[in-house]
MDTraj code that builds the backbone (N, CA, C; nanometers):
import mdtraj as md
import numpy as np

residues = "MET PRO ILE ILE ASN VAL ASN MET MET GLU GLY ARG THR THR GLU GLN LYS GLU ALA LEU ILE LYS ALA VAL ALA GLU ALA VAL THR ALA SER ILE GLY ALA PRO GLU GLN ASN ILE ARG VAL LEU ILE ASN GLU TYR PRO LYS ALA HIS TRP GLY ILE GLY THR LEU PRO ALA HIS LYS ALA GLY ARG".split()
xyz = np.array([
    [0.8996, -1.1204, 0.0752],
    [0.7623, -1.1209, 0.0585],
    [0.7210, -1.2351, -0.0066],
    [0.6562, -1.3427, 0.0613],
    [0.6531, -1.4689, -0.0179],
    [0.5233, -1.4020, -0.1071],
    [0.5161, -1.4418, -0.2174],
    [0.4024, -1.4353, -0.3561],
    [0.3640, -1.5588, -0.3910],
    [0.2210, -1.6124, -0.3731],
    [0.1601, -1.7307, -0.3987],
    [0.0470, -1.7264, -0.4893],
    [0.0587, -1.7806, -0.5917],
    [-0.0324, -1.7791, -0.7142],
    [-0.1193, -1.9076, -0.7028],
    [-0.2716, -1.8951, -0.7454],
    [-0.3600, -1.9956, -0.7008],
    [-0.4105, -1.9775, -0.8480],
    [-0.4332, -2.0587, -0.9151],
    [-0.4871, -2.0905, -1.0625],
    [-0.6193, -2.1892, -1.0367],
    [-0.7697, -2.1261, -1.0680],
    [-0.8317, -2.2068, -1.0444],
    [-0.9770, -2.1820, -1.1701],
    [-1.0464, -2.2605, -1.1997],
    [-1.1384, -2.2115, -1.2585],
    [-1.2402, -2.1459, -1.2124],
    [-1.3001, -2.0662, -1.2804],
    [-1.4366, -1.9993, -1.2128],
    [-1.5416, -2.0394, -1.1853],
    [-1.6121, -1.9959, -1.0735],
    [-1.7415, -2.0405, -1.0077],
    [-1.7171, -2.0611, -0.8693],
    [-1.6199, -2.0209, -0.7897],
    [-1.6189, -2.0164, -0.6826],
    [-1.7050, -1.8813, -0.6024],
    [-1.7581, -1.8631, -0.5069],
    [-1.7892, -1.7283, -0.4653],
    [-1.6596, -1.6608, -0.3864],
    [-1.7402, -1.5297, -0.3850],
    [-1.6490, -1.4381, -0.3156],
    [-1.6112, -1.5051, -0.1598],
    [-1.6887, -1.5437, -0.0838],
    [-1.6698, -1.6133, 0.0671],
    [-1.5308, -1.7483, 0.0604],
    [-1.5780, -1.8348, -0.0547],
    [-1.5151, -1.9366, -0.0747],
    [-1.3428, -1.8915, -0.0932],
    [-1.3224, -1.7786, -0.1819],
    [-1.2176, -1.7311, -0.2049],
    [-1.1315, -1.6447, -0.1093],
    [-1.2217, -1.5667, -0.0163],
    [-1.1628, -1.5423, 0.1101],
    [-1.0975, -1.5942, 0.1829],
    [-1.1562, -1.7339, 0.2080],
    [-1.1405, -1.8193, 0.3029],
    [-1.0294, -1.9049, 0.2357],
    [-1.0016, -1.9116, 0.0990],
    [-0.8611, -1.9742, 0.0551],
    [-0.7627, -1.8873, 0.0952],
    [-0.7703, -1.7519, 0.0779],
    [-0.6481, -1.6493, 0.0975],
    [-0.6308, -1.6723, 0.2142],
    [-0.7252, -1.6707, 0.3188],
    [-0.6919, -1.7023, 0.4708],
    [-0.6279, -1.7897, 0.5004],
    [-0.6583, -1.9279, 0.4584],
    [-0.5599, -2.0750, 0.4658],
    [-0.4413, -2.0596, 0.3927],
    [-0.4083, -2.0129, 0.3127],
    [-0.2955, -2.0221, 0.2528],
    [-0.2026, -1.9246, 0.3176],
    [-0.2528, -1.8171, 0.3285],
    [-0.1431, -1.7226, 0.4225],
    [-0.1144, -1.7766, 0.5632],
    [-0.2325, -1.8326, 0.6158],
    [-0.1985, -1.9315, 0.7742],
    [-0.1029, -2.0157, 0.7338],
    [-0.1092, -2.0754, 0.6262],
    [-0.0121, -2.2208, 0.5953],
    [0.1109, -2.1668, 0.5892],
    [0.1394, -2.0316, 0.5005],
    [0.2934, -2.0166, 0.4842],
    [0.3218, -1.9515, 0.6062],
    [0.2439, -1.8700, 0.6827],
    [0.3238, -1.8466, 0.8187],
    [0.3774, -1.9705, 0.9037],
    [0.2602, -2.0913, 0.8916],
    [0.2975, -2.1636, 1.0265],
    [0.4395, -2.2344, 0.9201],
    [0.4485, -2.2336, 0.8016],
    [0.5511, -2.3537, 0.7276],
    [0.7041, -2.2555, 0.7349],
    [0.6762, -2.1228, 0.6976],
    [0.7864, -2.0695, 0.6690],
    [0.8401, -1.9309, 0.8057],
    [0.7080, -1.9149, 0.8635],
    [0.7432, -1.8000, 0.9562],
    [0.7240, -1.6615, 0.9126],
    [0.6694, -1.6233, 0.7943],
    [0.6503, -1.5469, 0.6996],
    [0.5409, -1.4596, 0.7861],
    [0.5577, -1.3054, 0.8117],
    [0.4400, -1.2434, 0.8982],
    [0.3091, -1.2622, 0.7689],
    [0.1902, -1.2602, 0.8645],
    [0.0858, -1.2628, 0.7731],
    [0.1077, -1.1167, 0.6797],
    [0.1186, -0.9927, 0.7346],
    [0.1013, -0.8776, 0.6817],
    [0.2303, -0.8857, 0.5348],
    [0.2966, -0.9555, 0.5325],
    [0.3741, -0.9568, 0.4068],
    [0.3688, -1.0575, 0.3036],
    [0.2493, -1.1316, 0.3461],
    [0.2336, -1.2791, 0.2485],
    [0.1099, -1.1857, 0.1415],
    [0.1316, -1.2252, 0.0146],
    [0.0678, -1.1859, -0.0957],
    [-0.0059, -1.3214, -0.1527],
    [-0.1640, -1.3294, -0.1769],
    [-0.1922, -1.4278, -0.2525],
    [-0.2893, -1.4182, -0.3636],
    [-0.2354, -1.4445, -0.4764],
    [-0.3012, -1.4049, -0.6018],
    [-0.4019, -1.4988, -0.6521],
    [-0.5387, -1.4919, -0.6570],
    [-0.6092, -1.6101, -0.7334],
    [-0.5983, -1.5478, -0.8947],
    [-0.6338, -1.6436, -0.9683],
    [-0.6271, -1.6316, -1.0928],
    [-0.7261, -1.7487, -1.1408],
    [-0.8398, -1.6523, -1.2101],
    [-0.9472, -1.7285, -1.2195],
    [-0.9731, -1.7484, -1.3747],
    [-1.0233, -1.8507, -1.3880],
    [-1.0202, -1.8611, -1.5602],
    [-1.1487, -1.9151, -1.5936],
    [-1.1855, -1.8445, -1.7032],
    [-1.3324, -1.8615, -1.7505],
    [-1.3667, -1.9643, -1.8187],
    [-1.4923, -2.0524, -1.8266],
    [-1.4949, -2.1590, -1.9141],
    [-1.4441, -2.1743, -2.0400],
    [-1.4570, -2.0518, -2.1162],
    [-1.4225, -2.0647, -2.2497],
    [-1.2284, -2.0357, -2.2603],
    [-1.1951, -2.0191, -2.1832],
    [-1.0532, -2.0489, -2.1803],
    [-0.9739, -2.1387, -2.1395],
    [-1.0690, -2.2189, -2.1075],
    [-0.9605, -2.4079, -2.0995],
    [-1.0387, -2.4568, -2.1436],
    [-1.0137, -2.5931, -2.1707],
    [-1.0892, -2.7468, -2.2322],
    [-1.0720, -2.8622, -2.1909],
    [-1.1406, -2.9535, -2.2220],
    [-1.1757, -3.1222, -2.2040],
    [-1.1563, -3.1320, -2.3327],
    [-0.9939, -3.2491, -2.3566],
    [-1.0003, -3.2679, -2.4883],
    [-1.0093, -3.1660, -2.5873],
    [-1.0711, -3.2011, -2.7182],
    [-1.0939, -3.1004, -2.7799],
    [-1.1613, -2.9656, -2.7859],
    [-1.2632, -2.9732, -2.6687],
    [-1.3766, -2.8734, -2.6424],
    [-1.3554, -2.7861, -2.5570],
    [-1.3694, -2.6917, -2.5574],
    [-1.3634, -2.5745, -2.4363],
    [-1.5117, -2.6190, -2.3375],
    [-1.4340, -2.6005, -2.2141],
    [-1.5149, -2.6415, -2.0954],
    [-1.6786, -2.5518, -2.1180],
    [-1.6883, -2.4884, -2.1453],
    [-1.8304, -2.4206, -2.1660],
    [-1.9183, -2.4991, -2.2877],
    [-1.8736, -2.5821, -2.3740],
    [-1.9429, -2.6572, -2.4765],
    [-1.9312, -2.8106, -2.4306],
    [-1.8373, -2.8303, -2.3147],
    [-1.8241, -2.9415, -2.2967],
    [-1.9262, -2.9754, -2.1405],
    [-2.0315, -2.8838, -2.1099],
    [-2.1052, -2.8840, -2.0041],
    [-2.0660, -2.8712, -1.8593],
    [-1.9334, -2.8034, -1.8612],
    [-1.8496, -2.8065, -1.7537],
    [-1.8904, -2.6620, -1.6813],
])
top = md.Topology()
chain = top.add_chain()
for i, resn in enumerate(residues, 1):
    res = top.add_residue(resn, chain, resSeq=i)
    for name in ("N", "CA", "C"):
        top.add_atom(name, md.element.get_by_symbol(name[0]), res)
traj = md.Trajectory(xyz[None], top)
C-alpha cells in the first residue's frame, strides 16, 4: 500500500486539497501501477505560527 505524505503551509481550500489528493493518486497509479483504492495520500498542514522565515514566525513576517 503506497502512502504519500504531502507537507504544505496552511491556506489551501478544501477543493484544492481534494484536487491534490486526486492528482497524486493518479500519478502513483500511472508510475507504479498501484490500484487507486490502495493508495493513501496524507496532507500535513502547518499553521503560520509553526514555521518561520529567517528569525520570524511566518505570521509575524506577513505571510
